[in-house]
Structure formats: C-alpha cells, structure tokens
C-alpha atoms as a printed R data frame, in Angstrom:
    type eleno elety resid chain resno       x      y      z
1   ATOM     1    CA   UNK     A     1  24.922  3.091 -3.722
2   ATOM     2    CA   UNK     A     2  22.296  4.821 -1.576
3   ATOM     3    CA   UNK     A     3  22.638  2.251  1.210
4   ATOM     4    CA   UNK     A     4  26.452  2.590  1.100
5   ATOM     5    CA   UNK     A     5  26.138  6.335  1.588
6   ATOM     6    CA   UNK     A     6  23.637  5.742  4.380
7   ATOM     7    CA   UNK     A     7  26.122  3.484  6.202
8   ATOM     8    CA   UNK     A     8  28.856  6.087  5.841
9   ATOM     9    CA   UNK     A     9  26.503  8.736  7.155
10  ATOM    10    CA   UNK     A    10  25.527  6.546 10.105
11  ATOM    11    CA   UNK     A    11  29.158  6.036 11.075
12  ATOM    12    CA   UNK     A    12  29.839  9.764 10.899
13  ATOM    13    CA   UNK     A    13  26.632 10.551 12.769
14  ATOM    14    CA   UNK     A    14  27.572  8.124 15.539
15  ATOM    15    CA   UNK     A    15  30.989  9.706 15.894
16  ATOM    16    CA   UNK     A    16  29.629 13.234 15.908
17  ATOM    17    CA   UNK     A    17  26.646 12.532 18.124
18  ATOM    18    CA   UNK     A    18  28.799 12.171 21.215
19  ATOM    19    CA   UNK     A    19  29.842 15.796 20.763
20  ATOM    20    CA   UNK     A    20  26.212 16.889 20.677
21  ATOM    21    CA   UNK     A    21  25.245 15.450 24.071
22  ATOM    22    CA   UNK     A    22  23.218 17.858 26.147
23  ATOM    23    CA   UNK     A    23  23.707 18.208 29.891
24  ATOM    24    CA   UNK     A    24  19.959 17.923 30.493
25  ATOM    25    CA   UNK     A    25  19.222 14.440 31.871
26  ATOM    26    CA   UNK     A    26  16.966 12.113 29.823
27  ATOM    27    CA   UNK     A    27  16.890 14.493 26.858
28  ATOM    28    CA   UNK     A    28  18.043 12.915 23.624
29  ATOM    29    CA   UNK     A    29  19.457 15.811 21.615
30  ATOM    30    CA   UNK     A    30  18.515 16.232 17.981
31  ATOM    31    CA   UNK     A    31  21.553 16.253 15.715
32  ATOM    32    CA   UNK     A    32  21.936 19.132 13.263
33  ATOM    33    CA   UNK     A    33  20.180 18.319  9.988
34  ATOM    34    CA   UNK     A    34  23.507 18.472  8.157
35  ATOM    35    CA   UNK     A    35  24.643 15.418 10.150
36  ATOM    36    CA   UNK     A    36  21.684 13.295  9.050
37  ATOM    37    CA   UNK     A    37  22.278 11.271  5.849
38  ATOM    38    CA   UNK     A    38  20.091 12.102  2.860
39  ATOM    39    CA   UNK     A    39  19.019 10.302 -0.291
40  ATOM    40    CA   UNK     A    40  21.698 11.484 -2.759
41  ATOM    41    CA   UNK     A    41  19.534 11.995 -5.854
42  ATOM    42    CA   UNK     A    42  15.968 12.258 -4.597
43  ATOM    43    CA   UNK     A    43  13.309 11.718 -7.287
44  ATOM    44    CA   UNK     A    44  10.190 13.404 -5.958
45  ATOM    45    CA   UNK     A    45   7.891 12.006 -8.682
46  ATOM    46    CA   UNK     A    46   8.780  8.399 -7.825
47  ATOM    47    CA   UNK     A    47   8.182  9.027 -4.115
48  ATOM    48    CA   UNK     A    48   4.500  9.854 -4.632
49  ATOM    49    CA   UNK     A    49   1.746  7.537 -3.510
50  ATOM    50    CA   UNK     A    50   0.688  5.586 -0.456
51  ATOM    51    CA   UNK     A    51   3.217  4.528  2.172
52  ATOM    52    CA   UNK     A    52   2.401  2.306  5.158
53  ATOM    53    CA   UNK     A    53   4.006  3.354  8.445
54  ATOM    54    CA   UNK     A    54   5.765  0.142  9.504
55  ATOM    55    CA   UNK     A    55   8.185  1.472 12.121
56  ATOM    56    CA   UNK     A    56   8.475  4.544 14.317
57  ATOM    57    CA   UNK     A    57  11.294  5.715 16.540
58  ATOM    58    CA   UNK     A    58  11.606  8.945 18.442
59  ATOM    59    CA   UNK     A    59  12.228 10.636 21.736
60  ATOM    60    CA   UNK     A    60   8.456 11.045 22.211
61  ATOM    61    CA   UNK     A    61   7.732  7.326 21.771
62  ATOM    62    CA   UNK     A    62   7.724  4.737 24.529
63  ATOM    63    CA   UNK     A    63   7.430  1.057 23.700
64  ATOM    64    CA   UNK     A    64   5.181  0.343 26.686
65  ATOM    65    CA   UNK     A    65   2.913  3.386 26.286
66  ATOM    66    CA   UNK     A    66   2.630  3.188 22.490
67  ATOM    67    CA   UNK     A    67   2.534 -0.600 22.081
68  ATOM    68    CA   UNK     A    68  -1.083 -0.581 20.835
69  ATOM    69    CA   UNK     A    69  -0.540  2.010 18.085
70  ATOM    70    CA   UNK     A    70  -2.119  0.776 14.876
71  ATOM    71    CA   UNK     A    71  -0.455  0.951 11.493
72  ATOM    72    CA   UNK     A    72  -1.432  4.017  9.489
73  ATOM    73    CA   UNK     A    73  -0.672  5.463  6.075
74  ATOM    74    CA   UNK     A    74   0.801  8.645  4.663
75  ATOM    75    CA   UNK     A    75  -0.057  9.387  1.029
76  ATOM    76    CA   UNK     A    76   2.272 11.817 -0.749
77  ATOM    77    CA   UNK     A    77   0.772 13.813 -3.629
78  ATOM    78    CA   UNK     A    78   3.265 15.965 -5.538
79  ATOM    79    CA   UNK     A    79   2.229 19.520 -6.431
80  ATOM    80    CA   UNK     A    80   3.532 21.623 -9.333
81  ATOM    81    CA   UNK     A    81   5.804 23.622 -6.985
82  ATOM    82    CA   UNK     A    82   7.495 20.372 -5.787
83  ATOM    83    CA   UNK     A    83   5.671 20.496 -2.459
84  ATOM    84    CA   UNK     A    84   3.654 17.515 -1.279
85  ATOM    85    CA   UNK     A    85   0.182 17.233  0.163
86  ATOM    86    CA   UNK     A    86   0.678 14.466  2.730
87  ATOM    87    CA   UNK     A    87  -2.593 12.870  3.816
88  ATOM    88    CA   UNK     A    88  -2.507 10.590  6.837
89  ATOM    89    CA   UNK     A    89  -5.173  7.950  7.492
90  ATOM    90    CA   UNK     A    90  -5.408  6.432 10.956
91  ATOM    91    CA   UNK     A    91  -7.946  4.272 12.801
92  ATOM    92    CA   UNK     A    92  -8.681  6.009 16.102
93  ATOM    93    CA   UNK     A    93 -11.468  5.259 18.607
94  ATOM    94    CA   UNK     A    94 -13.549  3.210 16.158
95  ATOM    95    CA   UNK     A    95 -13.414  5.894 13.471
96  ATOM    96    CA   UNK     A    96 -11.141  6.909 10.630
97  ATOM    97    CA   UNK     A    97  -9.174 10.112 11.023
98  ATOM    98    CA   UNK     A    98  -7.706 11.850  7.979
99  ATOM    99    CA   UNK     A    99  -5.599 14.993  7.977
100 ATOM   100    CA   UNK     A   100  -3.386 16.686  5.435
101 ATOM   101    CA   UNK     A   101  -0.079 18.433  5.948
102 ATOM   102    CA   UNK     A   102   1.750 20.444  3.311
103 ATOM   103    CA   UNK     A   103   5.437 19.606  2.943
104 ATOM   104    CA   UNK     A   104   7.197 22.508  1.231
105 ATOM   105    CA   UNK     A   105  10.498 21.758 -0.510
106 ATOM   106    CA   UNK     A   106  13.601 23.433  0.905
107 ATOM   107    CA   UNK     A   107  16.674 24.204 -1.180
108 ATOM   108    CA   UNK     A   108  17.399 20.471 -1.162
109 ATOM   109    CA   UNK     A   109  14.672 18.380 -2.809
110 ATOM   110    CA   UNK     A   110  15.147 15.710 -0.139
111 ATOM   111    CA   UNK     A   111  14.286 18.114  2.715
112 ATOM   112    CA   UNK     A   112  10.861 19.586  3.480
113 ATOM   113    CA   UNK     A   113   9.244 21.848  6.043
114 ATOM   114    CA   UNK     A   114   5.622 21.634  7.118
115 ATOM   115    CA   UNK     A   115   4.103 24.552  5.237
116 ATOM   116    CA   UNK     A   116   0.845 24.981  7.146
117 ATOM   117    CA   UNK     A   117   2.576 25.123 10.541
118 ATOM   118    CA   UNK     A   118   0.256 27.808 11.934
119 ATOM   119    CA   UNK     A   119  -2.415 25.117 12.282
120 ATOM   120    CA   UNK     A   120  -0.360 23.393 14.975
121 ATOM   121    CA   UNK     A   121  -0.271 25.295 18.252
122 ATOM   122    CA   UNK     A   122   3.151 25.459 19.891
123 ATOM   123    CA   UNK     A   123   5.132 24.107 16.922
124 ATOM   124    CA   UNK     A   124   7.947 26.462 15.976
125 ATOM   125    CA   UNK     A   125   9.459 24.388 13.165
126 ATOM   126    CA   UNK     A   126   8.930 20.982 11.608
127 ATOM   127    CA   UNK     A   127  11.374 19.506  9.091
128 ATOM   128    CA   UNK     A   128  11.264 16.209  7.211
129 ATOM   129    CA   UNK     A   129  14.273 14.709  5.457
130 ATOM   130    CA   UNK     A   130  14.456 11.654  3.186
131 ATOM   131    CA   UNK     A   131  17.281  9.490  4.550
132 ATOM   132    CA   UNK     A   132  17.047  6.658  2.017
133 ATOM   133    CA   UNK     A   133  14.496  5.027 -0.279
134 ATOM   134    CA   UNK     A   134  14.245  2.638 -3.199
135 ATOM   135    CA   UNK     A   135  10.802  4.146 -4.091
136 ATOM   136    CA   UNK     A   136   9.239  0.700 -4.664
137 ATOM   137    CA   UNK     A   137   9.551 -1.061 -1.307
138 ATOM   138    CA   UNK     A   138  10.821  1.174  1.498
139 ATOM   139    CA   UNK     A   139  11.733  4.639  2.667
140 ATOM   140    CA   UNK     A   140  13.290  5.966  5.874
141 ATOM   141    CA   UNK     A   141  12.496  9.564  6.792
142 ATOM   142    CA   UNK     A   142  13.859 11.708  9.615
143 ATOM   143    CA   UNK     A   143  11.678 14.367 11.253
144 ATOM   144    CA   UNK     A   144  12.776 17.163 13.566
145 ATOM   145    CA   UNK     A   145  10.105 19.190 15.331
146 ATOM   146    CA   UNK     A   146  10.611 22.107 17.701
147 ATOM   147    CA   UNK     A   147   7.642 22.341 20.050
148 ATOM   148    CA   UNK     A   148   7.612 24.869 22.907
149 ATOM   149    CA   UNK     A   149  11.405 25.236 22.567
150 ATOM   150    CA   UNK     A   150  12.012 21.484 22.881
151 ATOM   151    CA   UNK     A   151  13.451 19.457 19.989
152 ATOM   152    CA   UNK     A   152  11.694 16.205 19.175
153 ATOM   153    CA   UNK     A   153  13.006 13.705 16.665
154 ATOM   154    CA   UNK     A   154  11.195 10.942 14.829
155 ATOM   155    CA   UNK     A   155  12.309  8.317 12.326
156 ATOM   156    CA   UNK     A   156   9.708  6.605 10.150
157 ATOM   157    CA   UNK     A   157  10.131  3.342  8.278
158 ATOM   158    CA   UNK     A   158   7.711  3.352  5.361
159 ATOM   159    CA   UNK     A   159   6.747  0.446  3.132
160 ATOM   160    CA   UNK     A   160   4.669  0.203 -0.017
161 ATOM   161    CA   UNK     A   161   3.040 -2.902  1.508
162 ATOM   162    CA   UNK     A   162   2.282 -3.937  5.083
163 ATOM   163    CA   UNK     A   163   5.235 -6.308  5.136
164 ATOM   164    CA   UNK     A   164   8.384 -5.191  6.949
165 ATOM   165    CA   UNK     A   165  11.130 -4.708  4.355
166 ATOM   166    CA   UNK     A   166  14.641 -6.159  4.730
167 ATOM   167    CA   UNK     A   167  15.927 -2.722  5.788
168 ATOM   168    CA   UNK     A   168  14.267 -3.060  9.211
169 ATOM   169    CA   UNK     A   169  17.736 -3.613 10.696
170 ATOM   170    CA   UNK     A   170  19.067 -0.421  9.073
171 ATOM   171    CA   UNK     A   171  16.079  1.491 10.484
172 ATOM   172    CA   UNK     A   172  16.893  0.219 14.003
173 ATOM   173    CA   UNK     A   173  20.623  0.964 13.640
174 ATOM   174    CA   UNK     A   174  19.887  4.476 12.368
175 ATOM   175    CA   UNK     A   175  17.521  5.137 15.295
176 ATOM   176    CA   UNK     A   176  20.179  3.974 17.750
177 ATOM   177    CA   UNK     A   177  22.825  6.177 16.116
178 ATOM   178    CA   UNK     A   178  20.492  9.071 16.886
179 ATOM   179    CA   UNK     A   179  20.726  8.092 20.558
180 ATOM   180    CA   UNK     A   180  17.368  6.322 20.730
181 ATOM   181    CA   UNK     A   181  17.041  3.002 22.533
182 ATOM   182    CA   UNK     A   182  14.861 -0.078 22.022
183 ATOM   183    CA   UNK     A   183  12.318  1.610 24.306
184 ATOM   184    CA   UNK     A   184  11.929  4.411 21.730
185 ATOM   185    CA   UNK     A   185  11.331  2.071 18.762
186 ATOM   186    CA   UNK     A   186   7.882  0.689 17.952
187 ATOM   187    CA   UNK     A   187   6.322 -1.269 15.128
188 ATOM   188    CA   UNK     A   188   2.618 -0.390 14.705
189 ATOM   189    CA   UNK     A   189   0.099 -3.230 14.712
190 ATOM   190    CA   UNK     A   190  -1.007 -4.202 11.179
191 ATOM   191    CA   UNK     A   191  -4.693 -3.591 10.524
192 ATOM   192    CA   UNK     A   192  -7.083 -3.037  7.633
193 ATOM   193    CA   UNK     A   193  -9.308 -0.342  9.102
194 ATOM   194    CA   UNK     A   194  -9.082  3.017  7.289
195 ATOM   195    CA   UNK     A   195  -5.765  2.422  5.569
196 ATOM   196    CA   UNK     A   196  -6.965  0.235  2.708
197 ATOM   197    CA   UNK     A   197  -9.861  2.431  1.602
C-alpha cells in the first residue's frame, strides 16, 4: 500500500514539478513539502534504531566530487515528546566523527524540523520528511534545507543492513522526479570503520 501511494505521489510530483521550474540556470528548485509523498501511517517507535546511509541524492552532491564518500550511519532514538535524537557516525580523516541532531516532530508525525538549528551557522530552516519505509529493511527520507536563502534538497536511502535493498530503483526514480540527474546521485562506499561500533 505504501509503495502504491509513493508511485502515485511520484507521478503527481513529476507533473507538478514542471510548474515549479525556476528561471535561475543550474538551480534545481525544491518542490513544496506538500508535493512530496509521505509515509501514510508513520510509526515512530518502529523507525528507531540504526540506519545505514546507502544512497544519497541532492542538488549539493556531485558524483565525481563525492565519489569517495564512505557509508555512514544515522541512529534514531525516540524521545518522550516524539522528537528524535539522531546521531550520525562517519569515518573522516582516519578518525570517527559523531554528532547529534534533534529532529522535532511537526504537526505530521512523518515530518520533522531540526530542533537545534542555532548550532548551524547560516541555516534558516531544515526539514526532514519520511517518504516511505517498511521499518525492517529500508527507508527513503526527503530533506529540505534553506541555507543563506538558497534551498537545498537531499534524498537519503537508508537500510538496516549494508546491502542495497530492492527499492534502489524507486530511490533513483524519486530523485529524478525531483529534477536531480545521475550526476546528483551517489552510493557511499561500504566500510566498517566507525559505523559498526
């Protein structure tokens, strides 16, 4: 059911995206959040735990420049107020970096804003939205960040293991419906450093 709704949303998003084209060259416009499909009945408790970042797409990514990006993890810990502490673990320059963001629930349980935004210079807003998930194998999330008055979009394909799930094709199609190209889609290099501790 969730994947059927995702397909319907993708078709509608593709049709509506052409109306959202900006006249600025090379800028891929971010669609309004209402146009992005969402997980119909999001179950925040089931979403908790460690997710491996298996795919990334966004208007800030470049396949050539980011081809050596290593796989990292985001661990979602649910708080009593339905917000999440999201701890990222990434191998960087022979060391392990960890940082935590707070995702505060909006009116819709499938949509979150970064709650500790003042820690990030220049960021005016940062929203995360659960597009689809089966909770056990995969999740696709959409992120929209406004930084110095410029909208940046990111799509993340998460997996509970390091193996690419069968929805890889849906992830790519969704990214392309957002106006992204193959050059904006990357698959981080699997590794064991930091993320399996």
